[in-house]
C-alpha positions, 0 to 999 in steps of 0.5 A: 111219293111225288116229293121224293121223285122231285128230290131225286130229280133235284139231286141228279141235277145238282150232282151235275155241278160237282165243282159247286156245293149246294145247301138245301133247306128242309121246308118250313113248318106251319102253325097248328091252325094252318095244318093238322097233326097228321100233316105235320107228322108227314112233313117231319117224316119227309124231312127225316127222309131228306136228312137220313136217306136222300142226303148222301155223305161225300157228295156236293149237297148239304142240308140245313134243317130249318124245320127242326129249328122251327118245331124243336122236335114237334110237328108245328111251328112253335107258337113263340116263333110265329109272327102271329098265332094264325101266321105260319111265318117266323117272327123277327126274334126267330129269324134273328136266332136262325140267321147266324145258325144258317151262316154257321152251316154255310161256314161248316160246308165251306170248311169241309164239315158239311157231313159232320157239322150240325144240320141246324148250325147249333 
């Protein structure tokens, strides 16, 4: 509930700058050792809410879905994407794949496809 209130306040603030476009990332995923299935599920539910309810078509705020890229539909940072088995930071290979996807998302937003383009950049 507190996160939703914070996001509502963030949205109100960003809407004050209508001439600007903002890209908000979903949060990063954790490796299984750093969390549990219940927490991971809550994170996924929250980011689904961000994408489906909080993000409004036609405004100046857009989402880039890092969580989906890191989890591929799961609730944990995939092991092959982790810097180490007990490290929730993404490794170099993941970052090399994700960076162009983020750049594509930026281009989509700039060129007016922010509400219709892929949230992951794929």
